[in-house]
Every structure is written in C-alpha cells, then in structure tokens.
BAGUPA-318099 format. One record per residue (C-alpha): residue in three letters; x, y, z. Coordinates in steps of 0.001 Angstrom, whole numbers, padded with zeros to 6 digits, always signed. Layout:
N
AlaXYZ...
END
This chain:
583
Met+000121-000172-000040Arg+001225+003526-001095His+000384+006357+001291Thr+000711+009999-000220Ser+000821+013096+002246Phe-000601+016259+001660Ser+002711+017871+002304Thr+004054+016393-000678Leu+001187+015796-003308Asn+001444+017695-006257Pro-001528+020670-005975Ala-002466+020530-009844Arg-002318+016492-009479Phe-004362+016414-007077Leu-007511+019065-008285Thr-007117+016980-011540His-007951+013870-010032Leu-010942+015266-007527Leu-012250+017355-010551Leu-012214+013877-012813Leu-013440+011848-009966Ala-016208+014297-009456Ser-017196+014306-013093Ala-017477+010342-012955Phe-020592+011046-011711Leu-021952+013793-013915Pro-023384+012891-017766Cys-020646+013673-020155Leu-021694+017095-021926Pro-019982+019252-024573Leu-020154+022627-022885Ile-018821+025842-023732Ala-020273+028341-020619Gln-017309+029801-018835Tyr-018721+032684-016446Asn-016325+035499-016736Leu-014090+033923-019700Ala-014074+033425-023309Ser-012998+030608-025980Leu-011699+030779-029478Gly-011803+028112-031681Gly-011501+026902-035171Ala-009553+025026-038052Val-006370+025404-039980Val-006548+024582-043864Asp-003965+024696-046796Pro-004901+026874-049526Thr-006822+023785-051293Gly-008939+023466-048124Ala-007304+020443-046846Ala-007125+020087-043094Val-003239+021061-041793Pro-003142+018718-038593Asn-000496+019388-035945Ala-000049+023327-036438Lys+001015+025115-033574Val-001529+027853-032452Ser-000548+030491-029960Ile-003083+033325-028393Arg-001285+036040-026652Asn-003177+038700-024986Thr-001952+042280-025721Gly-002753+043838-022815Thr-001065+041409-019963Gly+001018+038730-022191Leu-000895+036132-021131Thr+000009+033043-023727Arg-001626+029744-024765Thr-000368+027117-027390Val-002497+024351-028521Ser-001895+021840-031537Thr-004748+020940-034274Gly-005798+017802-034245Glu-005962+015422-037584Asn-009088+017302-038801Gly-007441+020551-038770Ala-009746+021776-035828Phe-008162+023779-032409Val-010125+025212-029078Leu-008459+027663-026767Pro-010640+027414-023957Ala-010806+029493-020692Leu-009163+032769-021775Pro-010007+036335-019960Val-011596+038851-021934Gly-009607+040966-024064Thr-007730+041779-027419Tyr-005373+039128-028729Asn-003123+037910-031385Leu-003226+034792-032845Thr-000292+032936-034586Val-000217+029850-036421Glu+002947+028260-037462Lys+003783+024882-039630Thr+006577+023488-041601Gly+005997+024154-045221Phe+003822+027109-044690Ser+004316+030751-044077Thr+003359+031729-040245His-000150+033125-039945Val-000763+036204-037854Arg-003821+037437-037054Glu-004039+040748-034912Gly-006472+042591-032743Ile-008770+039752-031663Leu-011567+041105-029291Leu-013332+038511-027066Thr-015735+038707-024919Val-017463+037495-021746Asp-019162+034156-022157Gln-018211+034338-025842Ala-017521+031168-027688Ala-015731+032741-030937Ser-014403+030658-034067Val-012121+031801-036611Asn-010392+029855-039393Val-007109+030254-040780Thr-005810+029428-044592Leu-002034+029070-044636Gln-000213+030070-047565Leu+002979+027780-048686Gly+005782+029506-047831Gln+008780+029126-045017Val+007776+029353-041361Ser+010049+032592-041171Glu+007956+034333-043508Ser+004411+035905-042253Val+001295+036661-043067Thr-000636+039219-040940Val-004145+039783-041108Ala-005719+042731-038779Ala-008620+041572-037168Gly-011714+043783-038221Ala-014485+041991-038899Glu-016689+040476-036063Leu-015935+036877-035096Val-018681+034234-035818Ala-020054+032382-033159Ala-020618+029219-034428Arg-019737+026595-031667Glu-022516+027462-029158Ser-026757+028144-029554Thr-027082+030597-026230Val-028920+033619-027096Gly-027835+036650-025238Gln-026979+040109-025206Leu-023644+042086-024545Ile-023119+045345-022589Asp-019957+046412-023721Ala-017487+049232-021755Lys-018877+051911-024503Arg-022357+051421-023520Val-021514+050964-019834Val-019629+054411-019774Glu-021348+056388-022090Leu-025304+055426-021933Pro-027504+057932-019302Leu-027886+056015-016302Asp-029586+057436-013182Gly-027306+057207-010306Arg-024731+055344-012028His-026125+052097-011885Pro-024850+049657-014557Gln-027429+047314-013712Asp-029516+049064-015095Leu-028528+048054-018525Val-029364+044754-018155Phe-033100+045590-019651Leu-031059+046751-023257Ser-031852+043477-024205Ala-034568+041958-025914Gly-037244+040464-023815Thr-036382+041443-020526Val-038491+044026-018156Asn-037590+045570-015090Leu-040475+044376-012270Thr-038601+045851-009185Asp-041665+048199-008632Arg-044134+045353-008622Tyr-044583+042673-005853Cys-044244+045863-003225Gly-040981+046829-005047Phe-038656+047254-002002Asn-041243+048413+000579Cys-042095+044642+001764Phe-038291+044067+002808Gly-035410+045235+005277Gly-031976+045709+004307Val-032139+046046+000674Tyr-029082+047997-001031Pro-030131+050704-003689Gly-029670+049105-007159Glu-031068+045762-006559Gln-033607+044788-008925Arg-035843+042180-010052Gly-035813+041045-013536Gly-038046+039405-016023Val-036749+037567-019030Asn-038685+036394-021586Gly-042279+036145-019426Asn-040644+034315-016589Ala-040960+035223-012991Ala-039356+037864-011372Gly-036325+037058-009375Ser-034992+033920-011499Val-032154+035815-012615His-028559+034695-012006Tyr-025941+037012-011242Thr-022054+036556-011088Leu-019071+038836-010677Asp-015497+037883-012060Gly-016782+034572-011824Ser-018588+034017-008387Ser-021899+034300-007329His-023333+038254-007034Asn-026745+037534-005708Asp-028765+038775-002432Thr-029494+035147-001904Tyr-032241+036571+000408Leu-034380+037900-002208Asn-033067+036240-005276Met-032030+039884-006622Asn-028659+041270-008124Leu-026036+042983-005393Pro-025099+046056-006772Phe-022555+046145-009395Pro-019281+048389-009186Asn-019518+051599-010594Pro-019548+052125-014513Asp-015395+052841-014567Ser-014908+049814-012789Val-016896+047676-015516Gln-015257+046133-018132Glu-018360+044858-019633Phe-021342+042231-018796Lys-024189+039783-020558Leu-027152+038569-020145Gln-027720+035133-021601Glu-031684+034402-021774Asn-032030+031141-024196Asn-030455+028040-024289Leu-028475+027999-021422Ser-025591+025555-020819Ala-025608+023064-018244Val-022952+024926-016402Tyr-025189+027374-015148Gly-027381+025075-013033Ser-028082+027599-010360Ser-029748+030218-012640Gly-033612+030197-013518Ser-034536+032189-016876Gly-031425+034167-017381Val-027765+034532-016076Val-025852+037950-016387Asn-022009+037760-016024Val-020291+040363-015252Val-016510+041321-015487Thr-014654+044571-013902Lys-011555+045670-015283Ser-008354+044406-014753Gly-004613+046156-014864Thr-002915+045890-018142Asn+000989+046590-019134Ala-000022+049877-020033Val-001022+052452-017038His-004618+053518-017593Gly-007093+055371-015530Thr-010168+057960-015018Ile-011155+060915-012841Phe-014563+061980-012625Glu-017196+063773-011037Phe-020599+064950-011788Leu-022571+067465-010155Arg-026251+068684-010205Asn-026902+071439-008200Gly-030055+073651-008223Asp-027832+077014-007533Leu-026890+076206-011049Asn-030389+075929-012509Ala-033197+078559-013345Arg-036169+078078-011305Asn-039169+075954-012545Tyr-041703+078117-013845Phe-044214+076549-011964Ala-042398+075624-008802Ala-043074+077818-005545Thr-039492+077445-005030His-036184+077035-006312Asp-034911+073396-007071Thr-032711+072396-003752Leu-031357+069571-004948Lys-027783+068559-004278Arg-026086+065639-005644Asn-022027+065315-006229Gln-020947+061696-007892Phe-016903+061806-007917Gly-014186+059217-007850Gly-011500+057571-010642Ser-009728+054412-011059Val-006198+053018-012056Gly-004752+050218-013307Gly-001439+049110-014473Pro+001883+046866-014409Ile+003640+045762-011050Val+005771+043582-012717Lys+005545+043499-016507Asp+003532+040390-017951Asn+003077+038912-014581Leu+001720+041202-012281Phe-001212+043325-012397Tyr-003216+045833-010362Phe-006575+048045-011180Gly-008576+050061-008540Ser-011357+052274-008509Tyr-013434+054642-005953Gln-016746+056353-006193Gly-018634+058683-003636Thr-021703+060085-003982Arg-023208+062759-001730Val-026888+064061-001912Ala-029313+066342-000168Ser-032553+067448-001070Ala-035227+069229+001067Pro-038775+068489+000151Ala-041461+071021-000854Gly-044311+071677+001502Leu-046293+068705+002473Val-049783+069172+003372Gln-052035+067158+006067Phe-055289+067968+007834Val-055241+067865+011373Pro-057870+068562+014075Thr-058151+072093+014938Gln-058044+073964+018521Ala-061786+073422+019359Glu-061956+070142+017882Arg-058787+069240+020134Asn-061134+070173+023032Gly-064266+068104+021420Asp-065948+070687+019827Phe-066630+069349+016223Ser-069355+071926+016346Gly-068521+073347+013023Thr-068674+070105+011094Ala-072017+069625+008878Thr-072041+065564+009568Pro-073805+064719+012851Leu-071774+062891+014845Ile-072839+059441+016457Asp-071523+057890+019551Pro-069761+054331+018457Glu-070817+052941+022017Thr-074500+053906+022243Asn-075165+054111+018625Ala-076770+057693+019755Pro-076274+061151+018213Ile-073475+063125+020304Pro-075593+066396+021179Gly-074125+069192+019416Asn-071788+067604+018252Gln-069915+068072+021275Ile-067726+065073+022806Pro-067470+065376+026453Arg-063715+065700+027553Thr-063625+063075+029510Arg-064382+060682+026702Leu-061381+062061+024863Ser-058701+059376+024266Ala-055552+059841+026117Pro-053136+058422+023677Ala-055159+060963+020938Gln-054352+063495+023420Phe-050408+062688+023468Phe-050120+062344+019852Leu-051887+065983+019286Gly-049415+067220+021510Lys-046553+066151+019000Ile-048903+067527+015971Ala-048644+071357+014588Leu-051993+072961+014708Pro-053639+074004+011170Asn-051560+076907+009676Gly-054261+077245+006362Pro-058028+076699+005888Gly-060084+074436+008001Arg-057644+071469+009160Gln-055043+072367+006511Leu-051145+071939+007944Thr-048114+072932+005455Phe-045225+072132+006754Pro-041839+070948+005091Gly-040966+067466+004781Ala-038218+065880+006150Pro-034381+066832+004476Ala-032859+063825+003096Lys-028966+063660+003102Pro-028025+060024+001915Phe-024210+058963+001214Glu-022217+056370-000538Asp-018622+055187-000526Glu-017738+052139-003235Gly-014170+050415-003700Leu-012742+047811-005610Met-009235+046487-005552Lys-007944+043780-008066Ile-004893+041941-008486Asp-004001+039522-011886Tyr-001052+037285-011830Val+000160+035769-014858Arg+003157+033284-015085Gly+003196+030286-017537Arg+000717+028057-017426Gln-000946+029685-014282His-003357+032687-014047Phe-004652+033997-010629Gly-006877+036943-010114Gly-008054+037987-007001Arg-010920+040881-006023Tyr-012330+042551-003646Tyr-015394+044839-003521Ala-017203+046920-000668Thr-019762+049515-000921Asp-021291+051434+002225Phe-024989+053379+001745Arg-026211+055336+004517Gln-029276+057273+005278Pro-029705+058987+008788Pro-033225+058835+009821Val-034777+062174+010015Val-036778+061763+013709Ala-039029+064864+013590Ser-039322+067878+016183Ala-041132+067592+019352Gly-043449+070004+017791Asn-044800+067814+014385Ile-044247+064087+014495Leu-046268+064237+010998Ala-042696+065126+009253Ala-040772+061889+010517Asp-039213+060216+007557Gln-039113+056312+006755Gln-036105+056632+004872Gly-033565+055981+007587Asn-031080+052857+006453Lys-027732+051333+006436Val-026569+048794+004433Arg-022630+047593+003472Val-022276+044737+001186Gln-018621+043085+000590Ser-017855+041027-001718Val-014493+038747-002320Ser-013490+036566-005067Gly-010696+034860-005961Asp-010069+032549-009572Tyr-007305+030294-010467Leu-006613+028640-014184Tyr-004008+026333-015050Thr-003179+024602-018345Val-001863+020997-017395Ser-001425+020280-021008Pro-002509+021442-024088Thr-005978+019059-023977Leu-006396+019510-020316Leu-006873+022895-018611Leu-008332+023197-014526Glu-010220+026404-013303Gly-011247+027135-009883Asn-013117+030004-008171Val-014136+030963-004804Gly-016125+033875-003678Tyr-017847+035402-000411Asn-020922+037717-000318Arg-021408+039667+002902Gln-024449+041851+003056Arg-024824+043794+006657Gly-027358+046284+008055Gly-030857+047515+007697Ser-033518+049730+009003Leu-032978+052686+011269Ser-035665+053959+013464Ser-037146+057880+013174Ala-039622+057317+016037Pro-038987+059809+019046Phe-041485+057828+021280Ser-043270+054429+021375Phe-047321+053405+021261Ala-046321+052713+024762Asp-045062+055994+025602Ala-048773+057635+024400Gly-050307+055383+026967Val-051383+052747+024219Arg-051872+049670+026024Ile-049842+046691+024332Ala-047750+043738+024832Pro-045601+043956+025749Ala-044932+047625+027065Ser-041392+047289+027283Ile-040567+048141+023226Pro-038269+050490+023133Pro-039051+053081+020281Gly-039178+051355+016924Glu-041950+052392+014654Leu-045072+054457+014941Val-047578+053824+011944Leu-050771+055564+012469Ser-053333+056422+009707Val-056800+058628+010364Gly-058279+058310+006730Gly-058828+061773+004863Ala-057072+063572+007493Phe-053313+062681+008674Ser-050965+060020+008690Ile-047555+059255+011120Asn-045217+056884+009610Thr-041586+056442+010687Asn-038949+053729+010110His-038581+050694+012044Pro-035036+049332+013811Gly-033891+046229+012169Asp-031215+044027+011102Phe-030608+041593+007757Asp-028046+040190+007690Arg-026936+038006+004827Asp-024025+035905+003815Asp-023166+033302+000942Phe-019933+031286+000596Asn-019528+029864-003093Phe-017306+027160-004665Arg-016811+026093-008276Gly-014061+023953-009778Thr-014064+022646-013409Ala-011896+020730-015359Thr-011905+021148-019337Val-010371+018249-021546Met-010158+018496-025194Arg-010795+015329-026914Gly-010163+015676-031166Pro-012959+018248-031975His-014973+017951-028587Glu-014789+020293-026030Leu-015970+018522-022632Arg-016389+020336-019181Phe-016878+018240-015832Gly-017338+020202-012432Met-019003+021130-009589Asp-020704+024322-007948Ala-021701+024341-004389Val-023366+027445-002179Arg-023877+027951+001093Leu-026137+030470+002604Gln-026798+032030+005580Asn-029286+034750+006536Gln-029749+036058+010181Ile-033127+038471+010326Val-033728+040478+013168Asn-037234+042136+012093Thr-039157+044921+014204Phe-041618+045933+011526Thr-044841+046470+013055Gln-044223+044908+016300Ala-045947+047117+018284Gly-048654+047097+015737Ser-050433+049582+013107Phe-053773+051747+014091Thr-056042+052672+011315Phe-058749+055388+011825Ala-060821+054661+008436Asn-064081+053109+008911Arg-065951+056842+010086Leu-067498+054988+012876Ser-068552+057812+014604Gly-069478+059757+010983Asp-065795+061803+011289Asn-062222+059742+011063Val-060836+062785+013517Ala-064070+062296+016023Asp-062780+058446+015843Phe-059153+059177+016626Leu-060129+061476+019466Leu-062622+058816+020738Gly-060038+056617+020496Asp-062383+053847+018180Ala-059701+052631+015779
END
C-alpha cells in the first residue's frame, strides 16, 4: 500500500484527480459557457481547403502577455478555452507554410468565437499578418444573449450611475422591481437591487455573477449592486438555451467582468454635479430647486511586474442633499382637540351607544389619552380649516464604493483576486417635538462586501483546470426615526417595554404618521466552483461542481407594536374616531 501525504502531493495533480473523480458521477456533455471567460476555436487548412494537422496555434493577450499554445487535431481543428476577456493576437505555425498572424482579436465575456485560418505555402520565417476587424462568428454555441460592452456602460445615461439598469436593454427583459411591492416589503435592501423578468418568466429568477463568483442577494433573489461604470469592463445577459454549467440559474444569467490592469497604466477621474443653484427656477414651482448631488471618484490600473503582475482599483463617492417641498395634511383644529365638532356639518354618532352626540360636542372625559398625547406632537392648522402645510424631512443619503483587483500571470498559471465593498447610509430624520408628521421612513444603513479568487492552470494542451471561490456579505438594515413608542403614548400593548421603534398611525382623509423601524437583515453566502476542461479531437468536454452555502440572520421589528387605522367613520368623522380612540 502506498501512502501519499498532502505535504508532498502535487496540488495540480490532486485537483485534477478530484475533478475527474467528481465528473465520473456527471453526464458527459459538450459545454462551452465559462462565466467570466471566453474561448476561441476554429480550423486550420491549406490553400486547397485540406486540413492541416499538428499545426502550432498560439494566442497572446496584448494587454497582459498571457499566452496559450495548442496543436491542431487530425481534422485541423483547435480550441483555446478559458481565455480572460481582452484583445489577442493569434499565431499559427507549420513547417512548409508561412506563419499566419491575426491581430486585434477581441474576445468578450461568455463568447465562444470561431476563426478559420488558411495557411499559405512558404517558409516559417515568412509571415502573413491579418488585422482582425470583422466581428467573430459565434458558430460553436446556440445560447442567445446580449453583450453590454464598456462603451455602452460608460457612455449611456444612467440614473445614479447604476450599470445594472442596462440589463434591460436586452430583448425580452422587463424591470419588475416596482411590482411585488418593490422594496417596500423588505429590509436591508441596497439601492440598485432589482428584479428582472426575462422572456415572460417569473421575477427573481435571474442569476448574477461578478468575476466568475456568485453576486446575488440570496435572501430576495435579486442582484447585489454592480461596481460603478468606470470599474465594469462589460457584462452579458444570457437568456435562451443556457448551458448546463449554469445549473443555479433560472430564466437568465448575467455575467459581469470588472476591469483589470494591463502593461499600460490607464485610469479615469470624474465628478458629476447637479446643483439647483446652477439651474433656473421652474416657472410653475413655488420655490427654487434645492437638490444637490455629487458623484466623484476615479480608477487606475497598470503593471506591478510587466507581463506578470497587474493591479486595478477604483473609488466612487456619492453625496446627496435635498429638502422636499411643503407637505400638506389635515389635522384637528384647536376646538376639535377640545371635543368641539360643532363646526362640522356631519352629525356625530356615539360609537358605543349608536346615539347622536348632542351638539357634536364630545365630553372631555371621553377624549382618548393616547390621542391627546399624539396631538401634543402635531402642530395646529396653518391654513383654511384643518389644513397644515409643513416642510418635509430633508434627505442626506451618502455612499462610498471601492474595488481592488490583482491579476497574476506566469507561464501556464493565471490567478485573479478581487475585493469589492460599497456602503450606503441615510440617517433617519427624527421629527421635532412640535410635529411628528415630519418623521421620515428612509433611515437605512447597508454595507455589501464581496471577495473572489479564481485560478486557471493549463496542465497540458488538452487539459485545463479552473477554480473559483467567492464570499458575499451583506450587513445592516433599517434605522428607526420614532422619538417615542406607542407604549409611551399610553397605548395598552404587549409588551409595554418595547423601545421606540416604529409608529404607524393613519386617520383616513386627514393625516398619517409613518416612521421607519429598526431591523438587521444580515446575509452571507460562500460559493465554490471547480471545472476541468478536456479536449478530445474536435470535442470540448467540461466537468465540474458548483456549491453555495447560504446564511441569513434576520432581526425584524416591522409593526412589532402594531399599526392603527381610523378609517371606518364609526362616528361619522375619522378625526372624531381618533379623538374617541375608536380604531
């Protein structure tokens, strides 16, 4: 019996054995999809159209120097799988023929491109160079999809600079985020998450990846936020005839690739400004536009060690400040707060006795103590009748996003590592003691962090190993804007010790109080994917596994203290119902 320890076992050989062992339990299918990668295949023929076997086919990334080499089969066919997106030069050599060089081959995410090469008779020292310009034919796959390239990501207008909105440029896609209650039924949702429908399929069935690892809010089946446009290289939505590689997807899959460093230093600096002070006042607006919005940042990428080690990083900050125009609600007059409804034309009915209330005068002993408490926090009307006009709660959300990426290329190995974090905060606006109606529901604090690592190893011209590990972490949730609780107001609820969390109270046709509630909606997911690609003649066979571990820890206090509605006109007037305490 031979014993092999992990300390002496060749890692590549061990991973090969592990993947091949796993593949024994999977059906043998010719697969092409490669998440954040591309592939190039084709055939090499002579001037008569006959196949040229054993020709040396090499491809080199012009930005990083990554090189792959294979030989054509007996039928002249070749396949170069798992190529990072970018621009390549293809070289084909065979004794008795001139060297063929094709420059400027652009490979995009999930592309399975084909290119055929015709060699000319001559010496290997001679070369024929072709400048690639025509679009490559995708003859090796039947998947239907839409590529959103870097030009579209950067140049198309985006509200808030959210590249994920461009998913809906694809035919058959529709934004269903505002349906199914949008985000209003959930907590801990990061701005920019969306629900997309593809070809009439259910919302929430689109699977997202970022640099090859899962990029999903697994609690809600939505996407995690994309990096800013200056960080995204491209992405592609595949929506029909999906490969079995995408076993975790439903109606579609979106693969996003971030930018990488190259041998040339490149970068951007930007600021987008919107300020009402720079605009003319709208002719029909009562006041000048007060919105102030700044988005600023930059990106930079380049070499650490030429042809081997590269870096890329980016940052974007967003600062927004706005003061909404005056809000209008209808609150009890001073007389009504004392029980005097003689100014109303509707005869009041006592809900307890079903008898008329004499003179529409509610005895002070019948006035609800909790209602009196709330009225002490609500301003008196400042317009005709019950009309109260007051300024809305100012909103000051801000966001910080950063991305760091490292790529290492050496010989037959390629390693990539990426860290992405984005932090959104909108402090809750707690209303002043004089007007609880101005409290807002927007308090939110959510942080998303994502890390991934991928490894490519060319064991031989006919065997390639891929591995990807990713971890997503989402922390935070809603923040309370309530200055007191229902229990503080004297409402008899259980348990009475609930701290200030949320106030939901509505008086139909008059006024309402809606504050946010505290809640933590934490979720994590760890994902691992390993794949072995084997070339056998004209066939490309891929075997592998995909595992995801999910974890959610939710602390939700939504309406924990109840919600109260006065809308049935039990007495004939909802404001009178509120003062009587009859919900």
